[in-house]
C-alpha atoms as one frame of an Amber mdcrd trajectory, in Angstrom:
protein
  20.506   7.277 -12.605  20.095   9.856 -15.339  16.423  10.646 -14.707  15.527
  14.093 -16.101  14.808  16.799 -13.500  11.348  17.378 -14.974  10.382  13.795
 -14.227  11.737  13.960 -10.672   9.914  17.234  -9.941   6.556  16.101 -11.385
   3.819  15.515  -8.814   2.684  11.872  -8.514  -0.510  11.112 -10.401  -2.445
   8.003 -11.400  -3.267   9.870 -14.658  -6.782   8.478 -14.882  -8.169  11.910
 -15.858  -6.631  15.289 -16.693  -4.991  17.162 -13.798  -5.533  14.316 -11.340
  -3.000  14.467  -8.504  -2.402  11.784  -5.899  -1.958  14.353  -3.108  -5.391
  15.847  -3.790  -6.999  12.409  -3.679  -5.146  11.054  -0.645  -4.857  14.280
   1.317  -1.074  14.084   1.828   2.194  13.500   0.033   3.503   9.988  -0.434
   6.200  10.466   2.224   3.480  10.928   4.874   1.337   8.101   3.464   4.399
   5.816   3.495   4.938   6.473   7.206   1.293   5.697   7.957   1.460   2.464
   5.933   4.702   1.492   7.655   2.957   1.838  11.017  -0.068  -0.125   9.844
   2.055  -2.941   8.454   3.997  -3.122  11.731   0.776  -3.572  13.717   0.648
  -0.080  15.247  -2.834   1.133  16.052  -4.142   4.261  14.341  -4.084   6.284
  17.586  -0.342   5.731  18.024   0.398   6.457  14.365  -1.587   9.704  14.478
   0.070  10.777  17.725   3.615   9.966  16.585   3.191  11.699  13.215   1.194
  14.632  14.564  -1.743  13.891  12.261  -5.489  13.864  12.915  -6.702  10.428
  13.977  -9.525  10.597  11.393  -6.995  11.073   8.583  -4.924   8.061   9.663
  -8.084   5.954  10.001  -9.144   7.037   6.498  -5.809   5.847   5.073  -6.175
   2.613   7.059  -9.636   2.026   5.565  -8.279   2.636   2.047  -5.477   0.174
   2.752  -7.947  -2.444   4.037 -10.294  -1.817   1.131  -7.561  -2.558  -1.385
  -6.274  -5.742   0.296  -7.717  -7.876  -2.509  -5.293  -6.195  -4.931  -2.297
  -7.430  -2.952  -3.361 -11.077  -2.783  -2.803 -13.872  -5.225  -6.065 -14.722
  -6.961  -7.911 -17.808  -5.799  -7.508 -20.634  -8.269  -9.361 -23.915  -8.515
  -7.652 -26.947  -7.067  -7.010 -29.302  -9.975  -4.866 -31.902  -8.281  -4.235
 -33.176  -4.784  -1.721 -30.397  -4.041  -1.615 -26.801  -5.248   1.722 -25.237
  -6.230   2.825 -22.455  -3.834   0.138 -23.314  -1.317   0.484 -26.878  -0.128
   3.076 -28.080  -2.617   6.261 -26.834  -1.014   9.550 -28.642  -0.965  12.007
 -28.300   1.920  15.095 -26.159   1.220  17.543 -28.917   2.121  16.778 -31.286
  -0.741
């Protein structure tokens, strides 16, 4: 894709303050976090995820709590109901129209 090697090799960081690194904050690289999140989103319990990945149960539970604590960021904001039906909630048309 033409991405410079320096960009590809750079450690992930939210860049909220100097020298902040995601690995230091989360305790693992994104590839490990991604596997934990995959398990969580496929309804695995934290014991099974920890066992299958060879990680401490407390670490997996910590990531789970962070995921739960940020659920509000992944949801559409609540909006006031102005009419009888709300678009995308109860105003849905069938596909075969």
